[in-house]
Wavefront OBJ file of the C-alpha trace (Angstrom):
o trace
v 221.911 65.634 61.205
v 220.021 63.996 58.330
v 221.350 64.763 54.861
v 219.083 64.330 51.814
v 220.589 62.888 48.627
v 218.076 64.889 46.596
v 218.339 68.631 46.229
v 215.434 70.858 47.140
v 213.218 71.311 44.083
v 213.883 75.059 43.909
v 217.638 74.504 44.213
v 217.612 71.880 41.488
v 215.369 73.847 39.142
v 217.901 76.681 39.254
v 220.699 74.335 38.199
v 221.129 72.811 34.740
v 221.221 69.054 34.372
v 224.711 67.558 34.623
v 226.121 66.271 31.316
v 224.665 62.944 30.231
v 226.224 60.142 32.244
v 227.925 62.481 34.717
v 227.442 62.103 38.450
v 224.690 64.199 39.973
v 220.929 64.564 39.801
v 219.299 64.486 36.385
v 215.746 65.642 35.685
v 214.150 63.025 33.454
v 210.853 61.175 33.055
v 209.396 57.668 33.126
v 208.352 56.116 29.811
v 206.755 52.918 31.097
v 203.286 54.246 30.249
v 201.671 57.299 28.709
v 201.526 59.209 32.024
v 205.179 60.244 31.550
v 205.758 61.112 35.207
v 208.753 63.274 36.028
v 211.722 61.631 37.739
v 215.022 62.646 39.284
v 217.797 60.181 38.500
v 220.751 60.172 40.871
v 223.945 59.044 39.117
v 227.075 57.919 40.959
v 230.154 56.516 39.286
v 228.279 56.400 35.998
v 225.369 54.323 37.345
v 221.815 55.318 38.228
v 221.566 54.527 41.939
v 218.192 56.096 42.671
v 215.027 57.219 40.901
v 212.757 59.579 42.815
v 209.660 61.623 41.944
v 210.381 65.039 40.490
v 208.352 67.362 42.701
v 209.284 70.282 40.456
v 207.813 68.667 37.334
v 204.792 70.771 36.257
v 203.086 67.760 34.675
v 203.248 65.082 37.381
v 203.940 67.395 40.353
v 205.779 64.741 42.332
v 203.627 61.733 41.479
v 205.156 58.487 40.289
v 204.253 54.833 40.746
v 206.520 52.178 42.223
v 207.352 50.804 38.777
v 208.902 54.112 37.780
v 211.074 54.418 40.861
v 212.385 50.873 40.412
v 213.111 51.001 36.676
v 216.864 51.237 37.235
v 216.749 47.852 38.999
v 215.915 46.294 35.618
v 218.922 47.950 33.993
v 221.334 46.494 36.531
v 219.568 43.191 37.195
v 222.136 40.397 37.277
v 219.808 38.232 35.158
v 219.351 40.839 32.440
v 220.045 39.434 28.987
v 222.826 41.490 27.384
v 223.909 39.134 24.606
v 222.002 36.973 22.117
v 221.085 33.530 23.459
v 220.447 30.560 21.185
v 218.334 27.656 22.358
v 220.223 24.400 22.013
v 218.003 21.917 23.835
v 215.015 21.956 26.108
v 213.443 24.822 28.007
v 216.084 27.024 29.587
v 218.988 25.502 27.643
v 220.740 28.375 25.867
v 224.237 29.333 24.791
v 225.613 32.789 24.051
v 226.262 33.610 20.400
v 227.538 36.698 18.620
v 225.237 39.346 17.145
v 226.190 38.540 13.549
v 225.522 34.835 14.067
v 222.181 35.547 15.775
v 220.957 37.966 13.102
v 222.055 35.710 10.223
v 220.312 32.719 11.841
v 217.075 34.654 12.383
v 217.135 36.045 8.834
v 217.696 32.593 7.333
v 214.844 31.071 9.314
v 212.466 33.891 8.387
v 213.409 33.596 4.707
v 212.807 29.842 4.748
v 209.384 30.249 6.354
v 208.380 33.016 3.930
v 209.593 31.148 0.841
v 207.946 27.902 1.937
v 204.650 29.070 3.365
v 204.230 32.685 2.222
v 204.800 36.060 3.944
v 201.600 35.881 6.001
v 203.214 33.032 7.935
v 205.269 35.717 9.679
v 203.868 37.904 12.438
v 205.183 40.418 14.949
v 204.155 41.362 18.473
v 204.966 44.665 20.147
v 204.224 45.076 23.839
v 204.759 47.641 26.552
v 206.842 49.590 27.311
v 208.544 49.340 23.907
v 205.325 50.343 22.153
v 205.616 53.807 23.727
v 208.829 54.426 21.778
v 207.897 55.665 18.318
v 211.088 54.321 16.759
v 210.211 50.780 17.837
v 206.734 51.042 16.368
v 207.941 52.473 13.057
v 210.762 49.929 12.799
v 208.316 47.076 13.343
v 206.052 48.391 10.576
v 208.951 48.766 8.153
v 210.358 45.308 8.926
v 207.038 43.536 8.433
v 206.325 45.505 5.253
v 209.740 44.525 3.859
v 208.903 40.869 4.470
v 205.479 41.259 2.872
v 203.485 40.471 6.034
v 200.510 42.388 7.363
v 200.205 40.336 10.578
v 201.206 42.787 13.287
v 200.013 42.272 16.814
v 200.488 43.824 20.215
v 198.798 44.539 23.505
v 196.239 46.636 21.628
v 195.210 43.572 19.585
v 193.693 42.213 22.771
v 192.325 45.309 24.431
v 192.210 48.346 22.136
v 191.457 47.240 18.578
v 187.766 48.124 18.888
v 188.686 51.686 19.863
v 191.151 51.965 16.992
v 188.616 50.644 14.463
v 185.990 53.071 15.771
v 188.524 55.889 15.350
v 189.118 54.798 11.767
v 185.393 54.719 11.025
v 184.800 58.109 12.627
v 187.941 60.053 11.719
v 189.623 58.034 8.980
v 192.689 57.365 11.145
v 192.969 54.692 13.868
v 195.464 56.503 16.094
v 193.510 59.756 16.189
v 192.196 59.499 19.725
v 190.479 62.242 21.690
v 191.745 62.977 25.203
v 189.437 64.274 27.967
v 190.279 67.792 29.096
v 190.316 66.826 32.779
v 191.567 70.154 34.210
v 188.563 72.009 32.781
v 185.879 69.300 32.754
v 183.005 69.520 35.230
v 180.906 66.538 34.069
v 182.793 63.337 33.319
v 181.133 60.041 32.415
v 183.414 57.001 32.663
v 182.385 53.848 30.778
v 184.469 50.687 30.874
v 187.239 52.168 32.979
v 188.517 52.028 36.551
v 191.181 54.762 36.504
v 191.747 54.827 40.256
v 193.327 51.378 39.787
v 194.623 51.556 36.207
v 195.681 55.226 36.504
v 193.770 55.691 33.259
v 195.237 54.925 29.852
v 195.125 57.242 26.858
v 194.812 60.076 29.360
v 198.362 61.336 29.983
v 197.287 62.150 33.537
v 199.783 61.192 36.264
v 197.574 62.496 39.085
v 194.290 60.943 38.007
v 192.786 60.705 41.520
v 193.423 64.412 42.077
v 191.925 65.232 38.677
v 188.776 63.203 39.318
v 188.358 64.604 42.832
v 188.584 68.122 41.416
v 185.945 67.370 38.764
v 183.618 65.856 41.373
v 184.093 68.896 43.608
v 183.100 71.365 40.910
v 180.637 69.051 39.112
v 180.050 65.314 38.703
v 181.886 62.101 37.911
v 179.495 59.324 36.827
v 180.927 55.808 36.562
v 178.993 53.309 34.419
v 180.014 49.823 35.514
v 178.367 46.451 36.180
v 180.283 46.230 39.455
v 180.997 48.741 42.179
v 184.623 49.270 41.220
v 187.023 51.395 43.224
v 186.285 54.378 40.994
v 182.517 53.769 41.076
v 182.573 53.546 44.877
v 184.308 56.903 45.162
v 182.007 58.821 42.823
v 178.506 58.350 41.352
v 177.890 54.744 40.377
v 175.441 53.964 37.575
v 175.055 50.141 37.593
v 174.496 48.468 34.247
v 174.100 44.968 32.878
v 177.325 43.435 31.497
v 177.658 44.300 27.786
v 174.746 46.711 28.191
v 176.762 49.823 27.343
v 175.723 49.757 23.694
v 172.039 49.979 24.702
v 172.723 52.782 27.184
v 174.463 54.795 24.472
v 171.687 54.169 21.962
v 169.220 55.367 24.604
v 171.282 58.484 25.265
v 171.498 59.273 21.558
v 167.779 58.684 21.053
v 167.085 61.092 23.928
v 169.166 63.755 22.177
v 167.024 63.222 19.110
v 163.641 63.064 20.873
v 164.219 66.113 23.060
v 165.966 68.169 20.369
v 169.128 68.516 22.442
v 171.468 68.677 19.428
v 172.738 72.125 18.480
v 172.107 72.717 14.732
v 175.381 74.659 14.561
v 177.282 71.615 15.848
v 175.577 69.442 13.209
v 176.509 71.835 10.444
v 180.057 72.424 11.655
v 181.274 69.059 12.921
v 179.068 66.199 11.761
v 178.844 64.200 8.544
v 176.636 61.173 8.014
v 173.986 62.424 10.437
v 171.043 61.405 8.264
v 172.219 57.784 8.204
v 172.804 57.675 11.957
v 169.501 59.414 12.671
v 167.648 56.789 10.624
v 169.202 54.023 12.720
v 168.454 55.799 16.012
v 164.752 55.833 15.141
v 164.820 52.072 15.723
v 166.271 52.526 19.234
v 163.334 52.993 21.595
v 164.532 54.352 24.964
v 162.297 52.001 26.929
v 163.650 48.995 25.046
v 167.212 50.202 25.558
v 166.528 50.605 29.273
v 165.290 47.040 29.570
v 168.321 45.749 27.648
v 170.944 47.581 29.711
v 169.289 47.520 33.125
v 169.316 51.301 33.549
v 165.866 52.914 34.075
v 164.632 54.953 31.131
v 164.243 58.038 33.325
v 167.897 57.735 34.352
v 168.999 57.491 30.720
v 167.034 60.592 29.781
v 168.267 62.497 32.835
v 171.896 61.621 32.088
v 171.559 62.890 28.504
v 169.966 66.155 29.668
v 172.503 66.715 32.428
v 175.369 66.052 30.040
v 174.129 68.611 27.527
v 173.356 71.296 30.100
v 176.715 70.840 31.848
v 178.437 72.247 28.741
v 181.962 71.226 29.869
v 181.309 67.496 29.662
v 182.736 64.398 28.020
v 182.557 60.599 28.040
v 185.796 58.732 28.710
v 185.979 55.034 27.941
v 188.585 52.323 28.017
v 189.259 48.627 27.871
v 186.105 47.469 29.656
v 184.064 48.166 26.522
v 186.682 46.892 24.084
v 186.250 43.154 24.602
v 182.495 42.604 24.519
v 180.253 41.456 21.670
v 179.444 45.023 20.554
v 182.867 46.563 21.236
v 183.383 48.496 17.995
v 179.807 49.793 17.883
v 179.984 50.861 21.528
v 183.189 52.822 20.950
v 181.729 54.400 17.813
v 178.567 55.468 19.665
v 180.655 57.144 22.376
v 182.411 59.091 19.633
v 179.044 59.982 18.110
v 177.609 61.128 21.440
v 180.626 63.310 22.227
v 180.496 64.784 18.721
v 176.756 65.446 18.671
v 176.894 67.195 22.056
v 179.726 69.454 20.910
v 182.248 67.937 23.290
v 185.088 67.797 20.783
v 187.712 70.542 20.791
v 185.814 72.383 23.523
v 187.208 73.415 26.874
v 186.382 70.694 29.369
v 185.393 68.288 26.609
v 187.487 65.957 24.461
v 190.565 67.430 22.864
v 192.860 66.405 20.011
v 196.586 67.103 20.009
v 197.770 69.711 17.567
v 201.064 71.009 16.349
v 202.329 74.234 17.884
l 1 2 3 4 5 6 7 8 9 10 11 12 13 14 15 16 17 18 19 20 21 22 23 24 25 26 27 28 29 30 31 32 33 34 35 36 37 38 39 40 41 42 43 44 45 46 47 48 49 50 51 52 53 54 55 56 57 58 59 60 61 62 63 64 65 66 67 68 69 70 71 72 73 74 75 76 77 78 79 80 81 82 83 84 85 86 87 88 89 90 91 92 93 94 95 96 97 98 99 100 101 102 103 104 105 106 107 108 109 110 111 112 113 114 115 116 117 118 119 120 121 122 123 124 125 126 127 128 129 130 131 132 133 134 135 136 137 138 139 140 141 142 143 144 145 146 147 148 149 150 151 152 153 154 155 156 157 158 159 160 161 162 163 164 165 166 167 168 169 170 171 172 173 174 175 176 177 178 179 180 181 182 183 184 185 186 187 188 189 190 191 192 193 194 195 196 197 198 199 200 201 202 203 204 205 206 207 208 209 210 211 212 213 214 215 216 217 218 219 220 221 222 223 224 225 226 227 228 229 230 231 232 233 234 235 236 237 238 239 240 241 242 243 244 245 246 247 248 249 250 251 252 253 254 255 256 257 258 259 260 261 262 263 264 265 266 267 268 269 270 271 272 273 274 275 276 277 278 279 280 281 282 283 284 285 286 287 288 289 290 291 292 293 294 295 296 297 298 299 300 301 302 303 304 305 306 307 308 309 310 311 312 313 314 315 316 317 318 319 320 321 322 323 324 325 326 327 328 329 330 331 332 333 334 335 336 337 338 339 340 341 342 343 344 345 346 347 348 349 350 351 352 353 354 355 356
């Protein structure tokens, strides 16, 4: 007879979690990325011996990647650094020191650098997965502010700053980011993303392939990409010249203007600065945009019309458009297009989190 170490989901859901640290099966979640997949942690003798997908989790429904199921191996890795190490020679030459000695040494070195060269000599870098813990992010901000430095870097400095700046320009806050309403969307345009490989960031969607398949079944998934990526190959691929996204978006916006596809109620309710943007769009001829991005003008116009008539539609974009020569403008134009078509805060469009 084969015995499973994991309880049936219905059996487990009827039982409360054991006390923290106690032996048994604990319902928890993975925090390595924003998907937050549900996990079941099996504890024996005070140690996590297994991490398995939580098939009873309503969010991830049993999905988890291999990184999540192996996270406990990091905790108990024999090479894990558990005490401060001070470099005493060449590469790899360290000795253990106490926490007080380590912190005093670091503080003295930082003070010397700041006093000698100024506070902007100091910088910080926050990477994943620590950046997904709010306390780490806030602590970093407070520490750098106390030292008088504004030089704070992280993974987003390399791949997301354009999106954050576009958010600031559009909403007045860099971390205010709209999230596609995948469960209700029936027309999704993906620009600069390959979520079947990346699992999609800034989406909070553990089962992205299932979500995209469902959208394609009830509507369309259009992938704008210079190459036939894994996601483009699975759905509708709209090839484009590298760095041509800005011209495609200008062409889409100009089509909205030319064909009067903008709802006056949306303009009055949601949009400010329309006159300034409209004046700039008058310089964006669709035919010129088509030649610049490599997408036929008729395809640009058709995509704009189809997007508007689909009603439950949104554009999702990611890192692929954040590192080109027009990265900030491209991200801003995506925001403008979603806003002008009424996609924001609409079922199947782009949603913002709100307090309950």
